[in-house]
C-alpha positions in Angstrom: -141.4 58.8 139.7 -144.5 57.5 140.8 -144.2 53.4 141.1 -146.6 51.8 138.2 -149.3 49.5 139.5 -149.6 46.0 138.9 -152.5 43.6 139.3 -150.8 41.3 141.9 -153.2 41.4 144.9 -152.4 37.8 146.6 -149.0 38.8 148.9 -146.7 35.9 149.8 -144.9 36.2 152.8 -141.9 33.5 154.3 -139.1 33.2 156.8 -135.4 32.8 156.4 -132.4 32.8 158.4 -130.2 35.9 158.8 -127.6 34.3 156.9 -130.5 33.3 154.0 -131.9 37.3 154.4 -127.5 38.1 153.2 -127.4 35.9 150.2 -131.0 37.0 149.4 -130.2 40.5 149.6 -126.8 40.0 147.6 -128.2 38.2 145.1 -131.2 41.1 144.5 -128.5 43.8 144.3 -126.7 41.9 142.0 -129.3 41.4 140.0 -130.7 45.2 139.9 -134.3 44.0 140.8 -136.5 44.9 143.7 -136.9 42.0 146.2 -140.5 41.2 144.9 -139.3 41.1 141.0 -135.9 38.9 141.7 -138.3 36.5 143.9 -141.0 36.4 140.9 -138.8 34.9 138.4 -136.7 33.1 140.9 -139.6 30.9 142.0 -140.7 30.9 138.1 -137.8 29.2 136.8 -136.8 32.5 135.0 -133.2 33.1 134.2 -131.6 36.5 135.8 -128.7 37.9 135.0 -126.6 40.6 137.2 -127.4 44.0 136.5 -125.0 45.7 134.1 -121.8 47.7 135.5 -122.5 50.9 136.0 -120.1 52.5 133.3 -122.3 50.1 130.7 -123.8 53.2 128.5 -120.1 55.0 128.3 -118.7 51.4 126.9 -121.5 51.2 124.6 -120.5 54.6 123.0 -116.9 54.0 123.1 -117.6 50.5 121.2 -119.7 52.6 118.9 -117.6 55.3 118.1 -114.7 53.1 117.0 -117.2 51.1 114.7 -117.6 54.6 113.3 -113.8 54.8 113.1 -113.2 51.6 112.0 -116.2 52.0 109.2 -114.3 55.4 108.2 -110.7 54.1 107.6 -112.2 50.9 105.9 -114.3 53.4 104.1 -111.3 55.6 102.8 -109.2 52.2 101.6 -112.0 51.0 99.9 -111.8 54.1 97.4 -108.8 54.2 97.3 -108.5 50.7 96.0 -106.5 48.9 99.5 -109.5 47.5 100.6 -112.4 45.3 99.3 -116.6 46.1 99.9 -116.8 42.5 101.5 -113.7 43.5 104.2 -116.1 46.9 105.0 -118.7 44.9 105.6 -117.4 42.0 107.8 -115.9 44.9 109.5 -119.4 46.5 110.3 -120.8 43.0 111.3 -118.0 42.4 113.6 -119.1 45.6 115.4 -122.5 45.3 115.1 -122.2 41.6 116.6 -120.2 42.9 119.6 -122.6 44.8 120.5 -125.3 42.8 120.5 -123.1 40.9 122.7 -122.6 43.3 125.1 -126.4 43.6 125.3 -127.3 40.0 125.6 -124.7 40.2 128.5 -125.7 42.9 130.4 -129.6 43.3 129.9 -130.8 43.8 133.7 -132.9 41.1 135.1 -133.5 40.2 131.2 -134.0 36.2 131.1 -136.6 34.1 130.0 -139.4 36.9 130.2 
């Protein structure tokens, strides 16, 4: 996939020791960003979070599946008069909040954009 052209004509170069480079390299890998993007965000004081785990899409899919199953169960209980609509809404809200929490926690390289 071709790289998107940017309007950043100025280059900044600086020197680091081998141990500093290894530390920086490890942090860049954890962030899921390019070295340039990581440096820009760091220098500009923006928050950098770790990249999500490789199985993040599977995790989200599983949470949604569980939410769907729970939703069906609570609706059935509601139909039978065992559960009330406010309990259904509460369950749905908790599942949605769990999804939002996962996305907030694992948005790669996001922060103070």
